[in-house]
C-alpha positions as CSV (number, residue, x, y, z in Angstrom):
1,M,18.9,37.9,1.6
2,S,17.2,34.9,2.7
3,R,16.5,34.4,6.3
4,P,18.1,32.2,8.7
5,R,16.6,28.9,9.0
6,T,15.0,28.3,12.4
7,Q,16.0,25.7,14.4
8,A,12.7,23.9,13.8
9,E,13.0,24.3,9.9
10,R,16.8,22.9,10.5
11,L,15.5,19.8,12.3
12,A,13.1,19.4,9.6
13,V,15.7,19.3,7.0
14,T,17.9,17.1,8.8
15,R,15.2,14.8,9.4
16,A,14.2,14.6,5.7
17,T,17.3,14.4,4.4
18,L,17.8,11.3,6.8
19,M,14.6,9.8,5.5
20,H,15.6,10.3,1.7
21,E,18.8,8.8,2.3
22,A,17.8,5.7,4.3
23,R,15.2,5.1,1.7
24,L,17.5,4.8,-0.8
25,I,19.5,2.1,1.3
26,F,16.6,0.1,2.8
27,A,15.8,-0.3,-1.2
28,A,18.9,-1.0,-2.8
29,S,19.9,-3.3,0.2
30,G,17.0,-4.8,2.6
31,Y,16.7,-3.6,5.8
32,D,19.0,-6.3,7.5
33,A,22.0,-5.3,5.4
34,A,21.3,-1.4,5.8
35,A,23.5,0.1,8.4
36,T,22.8,2.8,9.8
37,E,26.6,4.3,9.6
38,E,25.6,4.1,6.2
39,I,22.4,6.2,6.5
40,V,24.3,9.3,8.2
41,Q,27.3,8.9,5.9
42,R,25.3,9.5,3.1
43,A,22.9,12.1,4.9
44,K,26.2,14.1,6.4
45,V,24.9,14.3,9.5
46,T,26.4,12.9,13.3
47,R,24.9,9.9,14.5
48,G,23.7,11.7,17.2
49,A,21.5,13.7,14.7
50,L,20.2,10.3,14.1
51,Y,19.4,9.5,17.1
52,Y,17.6,12.7,17.9
53,H,15.2,11.9,15.3
54,F,15.0,7.9,15.8
55,K,15.4,5.9,18.0
56,D,17.2,3.1,16.3
57,K,17.5,1.6,12.9
58,R,13.7,0.4,13.5
59,A,12.0,3.3,13.9
60,V,14.0,4.9,10.9
61,F,12.3,1.6,8.9
62,E,8.9,2.2,10.5
63,A,8.4,5.9,9.5
64,I,9.6,5.4,5.6
65,V,7.2,2.3,5.7
66,E,4.3,4.6,6.7
67,E,5.6,7.4,4.3
68,V,5.5,4.9,1.6
69,A,2.5,3.4,2.5
70,S,0.9,7.4,2.3
71,E,2.2,7.4,-1.1
72,I,0.9,4.2,-2.3
73,A,-3.0,5.5,-1.2
74,A,-2.5,8.8,-2.5
75,A,-1.9,7.1,-6.1
76,I,-4.7,5.2,-5.6
77,D,-6.9,7.8,-4.7
78,K,-5.9,10.1,-7.5
79,R,-6.2,6.8,-10.4
80,A,-9.9,6.3,-8.9
81,E,-11.4,9.6,-8.3
82,P,-12.4,10.3,-11.9
83,A,-14.0,7.2,-12.6
84,G,-18.2,7.5,-12.4
85,D,-18.8,4.1,-11.5
86,P,-17.8,2.8,-8.0
87,L,-16.8,-0.7,-9.5
88,Q,-14.5,1.0,-12.5
89,A,-12.9,3.3,-9.6
90,L,-12.3,0.1,-7.2
91,I,-10.7,-1.4,-10.8
92,E,-8.1,1.3,-11.5
93,G,-7.3,1.7,-7.9
94,T,-6.2,-1.7,-7.6
95,R,-4.6,-0.9,-10.9
96,A,-2.9,1.8,-9.0
97,F,-1.8,-0.3,-6.5
98,I,-0.2,-2.5,-8.9
99,D,1.4,0.1,-10.4
100,A,2.8,1.4,-7.3
101,C,4.3,-2.1,-6.4
102,L,6.2,-2.2,-9.4
103,D,8.2,0.1,-8.3
104,P,11.2,-2.0,-7.2
105,A,11.8,0.3,-4.1
106,V,8.4,0.3,-3.0
107,R,8.0,-3.4,-3.1
108,R,11.1,-4.5,-1.5
109,I,10.1,-2.1,1.3
110,Y,6.3,-2.3,1.6
111,L,5.2,-5.8,0.7
112,I,8.6,-7.7,1.3
113,D,10.8,-6.4,4.7
114,A,8.0,-4.3,5.8
115,P,5.5,-7.2,7.2
116,A,9.2,-9.0,8.0
117,V,10.8,-6.6,10.0
118,L,7.3,-4.7,12.0
119,G,5.3,-7.7,11.9
120,W,2.3,-8.1,10.3
121,H,0.0,-6.8,13.2
122,R,2.3,-3.6,12.8
123,W,1.9,-3.4,9.4
124,R,-1.5,-3.7,9.1
125,E,-2.0,-1.1,11.4
126,I,0.3,1.2,9.4
127,D,-1.7,0.2,6.3
128,A,-5.1,0.9,8.1
129,P,-5.9,4.2,7.2
130,H,-3.8,4.2,4.1
131,G,-4.3,1.6,1.4
132,L,-6.6,-0.5,3.0
133,R,-8.9,2.7,4.2
134,S,-9.0,3.5,0.1
135,L,-10.0,-0.4,-0.4
136,R,-12.7,-0.2,2.3
137,E,-14.2,3.2,1.0
138,G,-14.3,1.2,-2.6
139,V,-15.7,-1.6,-1.4
140,A,-18.6,0.3,0.2
141,A,-18.9,2.6,-2.2
142,V,-19.5,-0.8,-5.0
143,L,-22.3,-2.4,-2.5
144,A,-23.9,0.8,-1.8
145,A,-24.3,1.1,-5.6
146,R,-24.9,-2.7,-6.3
147,P,-26.3,-3.9,-3.0
148,D,-25.7,-7.7,-2.5
149,Q,-27.1,-8.8,1.1
150,T,-24.4,-11.9,0.9
151,L,-21.3,-9.8,0.6
152,S,-20.0,-7.4,3.8
153,V,-17.7,-5.1,3.9
154,E,-14.9,-5.6,5.9
155,P,-14.5,-9.4,5.0
156,I,-14.2,-8.1,1.3
157,T,-12.0,-5.5,2.0
158,F,-9.6,-8.1,3.7
159,L,-10.2,-10.9,1.1
160,L,-9.4,-8.4,-2.0
161,S,-6.4,-6.7,0.1
162,G,-4.7,-9.9,0.4
163,A,-5.0,-11.1,-3.5
164,F,-3.7,-7.8,-4.7
165,N,-0.8,-7.8,-2.4
166,E,0.1,-10.7,-4.1
167,A,-1.2,-10.1,-7.5
168,A,1.5,-7.4,-7.2
169,L,4.3,-9.7,-6.3
170,W,3.0,-12.4,-8.7
171,V,3.2,-9.9,-11.2
172,A,6.5,-8.4,-10.0
173,E,8.3,-12.0,-9.9
174,A,7.3,-13.1,-13.8
175,K,9.3,-13.9,-16.4
176,D,7.4,-11.8,-18.7
177,E,6.3,-8.7,-16.2
178,K,4.4,-7.2,-19.1
179,A,2.5,-10.5,-20.2
180,A,2.0,-11.1,-16.8
181,R,0.6,-7.8,-16.1
182,R,-2.2,-7.9,-19.0
183,E,-3.5,-11.0,-17.6
184,M,-3.6,-9.8,-14.6
185,D,-5.6,-6.6,-15.6
186,R,-7.6,-8.9,-17.3
187,T,-8.6,-11.6,-14.5
188,L,-8.9,-8.3,-12.0
189,V,-11.8,-7.1,-14.3
190,Q,-13.5,-10.8,-14.8
191,L,-13.0,-11.6,-10.7
192,M,-14.7,-8.1,-9.7
193,E,-18.0,-8.5,-12.2
194,R,-18.3,-12.0,-11.0
195,L,-17.7,-10.8,-7.3
196,F,-19.9,-8.3,-7.5
197,G,-22.3,-8.6,-10.8
198,S,-23.9,-6.0,-12.8
199,P,-25.6,-2.9,-11.7
200,D,-28.8,-4.2,-13.4
201,E,-28.7,-7.7,-11.6
202,P,-31.5,-8.4,-8.6
203,A,-30.0,-8.1,-5.3
204,R,-29.1,-11.6,-4.2
205,P,-30.9,-12.6,-1.1
206,P,-29.1,-14.5,1.9
207,R,-28.9,-18.1,1.7
208,A,-30.5,-20.7,3.8
209,R,-28.7,-22.5,6.4
210,A,-28.5,-26.1,5.8
211,R,-30.7,-28.2,8.5
212,A,-28.6,-30.7,10.6
213,S,-29.6,-34.0,10.1
């Protein structure tokens, strides 16, 4: 016979069930239309159980955004890891990010509702140890392999982060998603190669500032 669940295990199961059902509802209806009453009904728990684990609907949503951020980062790392060349790893990681965001549920929760509901500051705080961390590491690895004194890790990381978010939305909203994805993949490779150059190119010296007349 299996042993009875402990109180901690029961609480963990309840929380996981609430998050699972809430995630489905947020993905299908969006944050504004989602109701806590529907969440507890589908999770088959009381409203008190919901508020034991989460302060309010926003807290449930924030926990789900963190979960999605972790899943996206794991997909990026898994795709990028086998690539030997740092630039190719960065390209593959970006493709994995776009793949993840082409899932309508992920896109709705992470790219559309999360910044609007949580605010850009909090959304970026959540992203920092996940997708942004992975991107920063990728950029740093490329610049270590292809030194360029005119490029710095932080500005390049944030510049590419914004570009990749828009790329995922552009592909998802295209009339022909497959054609848009092929075009984006080609453009991504061109962008990266032109930005970082080839490993045989000499490092570019800093540009001299123009003197004021």
